[in-house]
C-alpha positions in Angstrom: 25.9 40.0 -72.6 28.7 37.8 -71.9 29.5 36.2 -68.9 32.7 35.6 -67.4 34.1 32.2 -66.1 33.5 33.1 -62.6 30.0 34.6 -63.4 29.2 30.9 -65.3 30.3 29.2 -61.9 28.5 31.5 -59.4 25.2 30.5 -61.5 25.6 26.9 -61.7 26.2 27.0 -57.9 22.7 28.7 -57.5 20.8 25.7 -59.6 20.6 23.3 -56.9 20.0 26.5 -54.3 17.1 27.8 -56.1 15.4 24.7 -56.0 15.7 23.8 -52.8 14.5 27.2 -52.4 11.7 26.7 -53.9 10.6 24.4 -51.5 10.8 26.4 -49.0 9.6 29.6 -50.0 6.2 29.9 -48.6 7.8 31.0 -45.7 8.1 34.7 -47.0 5.9 37.3 -45.2 2.9 38.1 -46.9 0.8 39.6 -44.2 -2.7 39.8 -44.1 -4.7 39.7 -41.0 -8.2 38.9 -41.6 -10.5 37.2 -43.5 -14.0 37.1 -45.0 -15.3 33.8 -46.2 -17.9 34.2 -49.1 -17.8 29.9 -49.6 -19.7 29.0 -46.8 -20.6 25.1 -46.6 -23.1 22.5 -45.6 -21.6 20.2 -43.0 -23.2 17.3 -42.1 -23.5 15.7 -38.3 -24.1 12.2 -37.9 -26.5 10.9 -35.1 -25.1 8.6 -32.4 -26.8 5.4 -33.8 -24.8 6.5 -37.4 -21.6 6.5 -35.3 -21.7 3.4 -34.1 -18.7 1.3 -35.1 -17.4 -2.0 -35.4 -14.6 -2.6 -31.8 -11.6 -3.3 -34.1 -10.1 -1.0 -37.3 -9.1 -2.3 -40.5 -8.4 0.9 -42.0 -7.1 4.1 -40.0 -6.9 7.5 -41.9 -4.6 10.0 -40.2 -5.2 13.3 -41.2 -2.3 15.9 -40.2 -3.4 19.9 -40.6 0.0 21.1 -40.6 0.6 23.7 -38.3 -3.0 23.5 -36.8 -3.9 24.3 -33.5 -6.8 25.0 -31.6 -6.8 28.7 -32.9 -6.8 27.6 -36.6 -9.6 25.2 -36.2 -11.6 27.5 -34.7 -11.2 30.3 -37.2 -12.3 27.6 -39.3 -15.4 27.4 -37.0 -15.8 31.3 -37.1 -15.1 31.1 -40.9 -18.0 29.0 -41.7 -21.1 30.2 -39.3 -20.5 27.7 -36.1 -19.7 24.5 -38.3 -17.3 22.0 -39.2 -17.3 18.4 -39.8 -15.0 18.4 -37.0 -17.5 19.3 -34.8 -18.8 15.3 -34.7 -15.4 14.1 -33.4 -16.2 13.6 -29.5 -12.9 12.1 -28.5 -10.7 14.6 -28.2 -7.4 15.0 -26.2 -3.4 17.0 -27.3 -0.4 15.8 -27.7 3.1 17.7 -26.5 4.8 18.2 -30.1 8.2 18.9 -28.7 11.2 17.0 -30.6 14.4 15.4 -29.7 16.5 18.2 -29.3 14.1 21.1 -29.5 11.4 22.7 -27.4 9.9 23.9 -30.8 9.6 20.9 -33.3 9.8 21.4 -36.8 7.7 18.9 -39.3 10.4 16.6 -39.9 10.7 16.1 -36.5 7.1 16.1 -35.5 6.0 14.0 -38.3 9.1 11.5 -37.5 7.3 11.1 -34.1 3.8 10.8 -35.3 4.6 8.1 -37.9 6.9 5.8 -35.8 6.9 6.8 -32.1 10.2 8.0 -31.8 11.1 11.4 -31.1 14.1 12.4 -33.0 16.0 15.9 -33.8 14.5 19.0 -35.7 15.3 18.1 -39.3 15.4 14.7 -39.7 13.4 12.4 -41.6 12.6 8.8 -40.2 15.3 8.2 -38.6 16.3 8.3 -34.5 18.7 11.0 -33.1 21.2 8.7 -33.8 20.6 8.9 -37.4 19.7 5.3 -37.7 16.4 4.6 -39.4 12.9 3.8 -37.6 10.2 1.9 -38.6 7.0 3.9 -39.4 3.4 2.8 -39.6 3.4 2.6 -43.1 6.2 0.2 -43.7 4.9 -2.1 -40.5 1.0 -1.6 -42.5 2.8 -2.9 -45.4 4.5 -5.8 -43.4 1.1 -7.1 -41.9 -0.4 -7.0 -45.9 -2.1 -4.1 -45.2 -2.4 -1.6 -48.4 -0.9 2.2 -48.1 -1.2 5.5 -49.5 0.0 8.9 -48.9 -1.7 12.2 -50.3 -0.1 16.0 -49.9 -1.1 19.7 -50.7 2.5 20.3 -50.5 5.0 18.3 -52.4 5.2 14.6 -51.9 8.7 15.0 -50.8 8.5 17.3 -48.1 8.7 17.0 -45.1 5.8 15.9 -43.4 4.6 13.0 -45.9 7.9 12.2 -46.3 8.5 11.4 -42.3 6.2 8.3 -43.4 8.5 6.6 -46.1 11.7 8.1 -46.0 14.6 7.9 -44.1 17.4 10.6 -44.9 19.3 12.9 -41.9 18.5 16.4 -43.7 14.6 17.1 -44.9 16.0 19.5 -47.7 17.0 15.8 -49.6 14.4 16.0 -51.8 15.9 13.8 -54.3 16.9 11.3 -52.1 13.2 11.0 -50.5 12.0 10.6 -53.9 14.4 8.0 -54.5 12.6 6.1 -51.4 9.3 5.7 -53.1 11.4 2.8 -55.2 12.1 1.2 -51.6 8.2 0.4 -50.5 5.7 -1.0 -51.5 3.3 2.2 -51.1 -0.1 2.0 -52.9 -0.6 5.1 -53.8 0.7 8.5 -53.6 -1.1 12.1 -54.4 1.3 15.2 -53.9 3.6 17.7 -55.7 7.3 17.2 -56.5 7.8 15.7 -59.8 11.0 17.5 -60.2 12.7 15.8 -57.7 11.5 12.1 -59.6 12.6 13.5 -63.4 14.8 16.4 -63.3 17.4 15.3 -61.2 20.8 15.6 -60.6 21.4 12.0 -60.7 19.9 12.0 -64.3 17.2 9.3 -63.0 13.8 9.4 -64.3 11.9 7.4 -61.3 8.6 7.7 -62.8 10.0 5.9 -65.8 11.4 3.3 -62.6 8.1 3.4 -61.0 5.9 2.3 -63.7 8.4 -0.6 -64.2 7.3 -1.2 -60.6 3.8 -1.6 -62.2 2.4 2.3 -60.8 -0.1 4.4 -62.9 1.7 7.8 -63.4 0.1 11.0 -63.8 0.4 14.3 -63.5 -3.1 15.8 -62.6 -5.5 14.3 -60.4 -8.1 14.5 -63.5 -6.6 12.3 -65.5 -6.8 9.5 -62.7 -10.6 9.8 -63.0 -10.8 6.5 -64.6 -8.0 4.1 -62.1 -9.9 2.1 -59.7 -7.3 -0.8 -58.9 -3.6 -1.0 -59.0 -0.9 0.9 -57.7 -1.1 4.5 -58.7 1.0 8.0 -58.6 0.0 11.1 -59.1 2.7 13.9 -59.3 0.3 17.0 -59.3 2.6 19.4 -59.9 7.0 20.6 -60.6 7.4 21.7 -56.9 4.1 22.2 -54.3 0.4 23.0 -55.1 -1.1 26.5 -55.1 -3.2 27.9 -52.3 -6.8 26.5 -51.6 -7.7 29.5 -53.6 -6.1 28.5 -56.7 -5.7 24.4 -56.6 -10.0 23.5 -56.1 -10.8 20.6 -54.7 -7.2 18.6 -55.2 -7.3 17.4 -51.7 -10.6 16.1 -51.4 -10.1 14.6 -54.9 -6.8 13.0 -54.2 -8.4 11.5 -50.8 -11.5 10.3 -52.3 -9.7 8.6 -55.4 -6.4 6.9 -52.7 -9.7 5.8 -50.6 -11.3 4.2 -53.5 -8.5 2.1 -54.4 -7.2 1.5 -50.8 -10.7 -0.1 -50.1 -10.2 -2.5 -52.5 -8.2 -4.8 -50.2 -9.8 -7.6 -48.1 -6.7 -6.6 -45.5 -7.8 -3.0 -44.9 -5.8 0.2 -45.5 -3.4 3.1 -43.9 -3.4 6.2 -45.5 -1.8 9.4 -44.4 -3.6 13.1 -45.9 -1.9 16.3 -44.6 -3.6 19.6 -45.2 0.0 21.3 -45.7 -0.6 24.6 -46.2 -2.1 25.9 -43.3 1.5 26.1 -41.6 2.4 28.0 -44.6 -0.1 30.6 -44.1 0.7 30.7 -40.3 4.3 31.8 -41.3 3.1 34.4 -43.2 0.9 35.1 -40.5 -1.6 35.7 -43.2 -5.4 34.9 -41.5 -6.7 34.6 -45.1 -4.5 31.8 -46.1 -4.7 29.8 -42.9 -8.3 30.4 -42.7 -8.7 29.3 -46.6 -6.2 26.0 -46.2 -8.3 24.9 -42.6 -11.7 25.0 -44.5 -10.1 23.2 -47.3 -9.0 20.5 -44.9 -12.0 20.1 -43.4 -14.1 19.9 -46.2 -11.8 16.7 -47.0 -12.4 15.4 -43.5 -16.1 15.6 -44.4 -15.4 13.4 -47.3 -13.4 10.9 -45.2 -16.2 10.7 -42.1 -18.9 9.7 -45.3 -16.5 6.9 -45.9 -16.0 5.8 -42.3 -19.8 6.5 -40.9 -20.7 3.6 -43.9 -17.7 1.6 -43.7 -18.2 1.4 -40.0 -14.6 -0.3 -39.5 -12.2 2.6 -40.2 -10.5 4.8 -37.5 -10.2 8.4 -38.4 -7.4 10.6 -36.2 -7.0 14.4 -37.3 -4.2 16.3 -35.6 -1.1 18.6 -36.4 2.6 18.0 -36.2 3.0 21.7 -34.4 1.1 24.9 -34.2 2.4 27.6 -36.4 2.4 31.9 -35.7 1.4 31.6 -32.6 -2.5 33.0 -33.8 -4.7 34.7 -31.8 -8.4 35.2 -32.7 -9.2 39.1 -31.9 -13.0 40.3 -32.6 -14.3 38.0 -34.9 -18.1 37.6 -36.1 -18.9 34.3 -36.1 -22.8 35.2 -37.9 -21.1 36.7 -40.9 -17.6 34.2 -41.6 -15.0 36.7 -40.2 -12.3 36.3 -38.9 -9.5 38.5 -37.2 -6.3 37.7 -35.6 -2.8 38.4 -34.5 0.6 36.5 -34.6 3.2 36.0 -31.8 5.7 34.5 -34.1 6.6 33.7 -37.9 8.1 30.3 -37.1 6.2 27.4 -35.1 5.4 27.1 -31.2 5.7 24.7 -28.9 2.1 24.9 -27.5 0.5 21.1 -27.5 -1.8 20.7 -30.7 -4.9 18.6 -30.4 -6.2 15.1 -31.7 -9.5 14.2 -32.7 -10.5 10.8 -33.0 -13.6 9.0 -34.2 -14.1 5.4 -35.4 -13.0 2.0 -33.3 -10.2 2.2 -30.9 -11.2 6.1 -31.3 -11.3 6.3 -27.3 -8.0 5.9 -27.2 -7.0 9.6 -28.3 -8.3 11.6 -25.0 -6.0 13.2 -22.4 -2.4 14.4 -22.8 -0.3 12.5 -24.2 3.6 12.7 -26.1 3.2 13.1 -29.8 4.8 9.7 -30.0 1.5 8.3 -28.5 -0.3 9.1 -31.6 1.7 6.3 -33.2 1.6 3.7 -30.4 -2.0 4.2 -30.4 -2.5 3.2 -34.1 -0.4 0.1 -33.4 -2.7 -0.6 -30.8 -5.9 0.4 -33.2 -4.8 -2.4 -35.5 -3.0 -4.6 -33.8 0.7 -4.5 -34.5 3.8 -5.2 -33.1 6.8 -2.8 -33.4 
């Protein structure tokens, strides 16, 4: 079939659009209102003696369940017959998620508030409302000789992880966000988004540039199994990783690998881990997707807890950037692990989200406060000045 000049131009114009859309197609509806768990897991409940920590943290691990409100948490509790690793957390608060220009935040503004203590406009990454770069907890940690890491089940260039390492006006500037990785000394990053590093419009191969900078680069977490030190980048998918039913233990393995490498440092570390796809299930009003991702996220929390309880110097914080879907739990069955829900929207909502903390400094996270205070409390725990 021959194409005329106009058709060729239209096809060429669609190429970048399709790349961007590939990052956002999780918002397509796939409505499913119930979930029957078939994969129950044991949860270790720690004693009060085991949960005694040192006074000041050397490490901070921030786990963000994107789109995770109290309904999503309780869906996980219900699905696992009343047990989650999260139930070990005794210091619990709530954060208010409004952005600088909207009652309902998006993940870019929500992530920036958590990472920098600055409320910004929806869609903005690591900048204030006027577009000026703001220093993030990851960058401040690096400046204070901590090692740092990011782990995500989305593309590592997506809004939440990007807000900890990049400074861009728009969250869809994925190639610019990828290039910002070269401007930092991050030690470990694991997530999708390979195409934004090595299949770029500007023809730069950032994976080669990262290798030249000393990074060990891999494209499957299992291939990095023998890496125990040094700088590590693992780009696990061309764009986003598949959902919980297909990706196996990727988030658990990635988090374990990041902790293994970062804990080599005598100075301590900052690590952000995102369970990205709780949000995506909410966008789709898909209870199976939401709850399966919540359980996967909680298994990762369990691995982090095990490290923190042994280490005694690690503050662990679990929170969300916002709630997604306006999820309401209906007549479910905790004895059977059955969850049934309804939804108010296919987007985000403006409700408060929970903040769970355990470890040295955890008591600071109780109460009701702005999302920006999560950053302030991490800064105080580390003893850093902004």
